[in-house]
C-alpha positions in Angstrom: 0.0 0.0 0.0 1.2 3.5 -0.8 0.8 6.7 1.1 1.8 10.3 0.4 3.7 12.2 3.1 4.0 16.0 2.9 5.5 18.5 5.4 9.1 17.5 5.0 12.3 19.5 4.9 14.9 19.8 2.2 17.4 17.7 4.2 14.9 14.8 4.8 15.9 11.7 3.0 14.6 8.2 2.2 16.4 6.9 5.2 15.2 9.6 7.6 11.5 9.0 6.5 11.9 5.3 6.9 13.4 5.7 10.4 10.8 8.2 11.6 7.8 6.0 10.4 9.3 2.7 11.6 7.6 2.9 15.0 4.2 3.2 13.3 4.4 1.3 10.0 6.3 -1.4 8.2 8.0 0.8 5.5 9.3 -1.2 2.5 10.3 1.7 0.2 10.4 5.5 0.2 10.7 7.7 -2.9 11.5 11.4 -2.3 9.9 13.8 -4.8 11.7 17.1 -5.1 10.7 18.4 -8.6 11.6 22.0 -8.2 10.8 22.0 -4.5 14.1 21.3 -2.9 13.1 22.9 0.4 9.6 21.3 0.4 9.8 17.8 -0.8 7.2 15.1 -0.4 7.5 11.3 -0.2 5.7 8.4 -1.7 5.9 5.7 1.0 5.3 2.0 0.3 4.2 0.1 3.4 3.4 -3.5 4.2 0.5 -3.0 6.6 -3.2 -3.6 6.3 -5.5 -0.7 5.1 -7.1 -0.2 8.5 -3.7 0.2 10.2 -2.4 2.7 7.6 -5.7 4.6 7.9 -5.3 4.9 11.7 -1.7 5.9 11.5 -2.5 8.6 8.9 -5.2 10.0 11.2 -2.9 9.8 14.2 0.0 11.6 12.6 -1.8 14.1 10.4 -1.1 17.6 11.7 1.7 16.5 14.1 4.6 19.0 13.8 7.9 17.7 12.3 10.6 20.3 13.0 8.2 23.2 12.8 6.0 21.9 9.8 2.8 20.0 10.1 2.8 16.5 8.6 0.1 15.6 6.0 -0.4 11.9 5.3 -2.8 10.6 2.6 -3.5 7.1 1.3 -2.8 7.2 -2.5 -6.1 6.9 -4.3 -4.9 5.0 -7.4 -4.7 1.6 -5.5 -7.2 -1.0 -4.4 -7.2 -1.3 -0.7 -6.4 -4.8 0.7 -9.1 -5.0 3.3 -8.3 -8.3 4.9 
């Protein structure tokens, strides 16, 4: 399952995102997207968790401040949820 994480800083990396989300989700891959926004990147995060868990974590962390910027987490819409 994929989720979108916004509210990051220019010095955030795939490793730092993986490390920070590890207590909440089983992160399998992170792709940083900078496209002209070096100081305000976002990340496409691949996780190996059931839909309900990802939904709850997104709601739990949404709006939490990360080094002065609020986090925004969204489940990517283009996928079929694995509701098992």
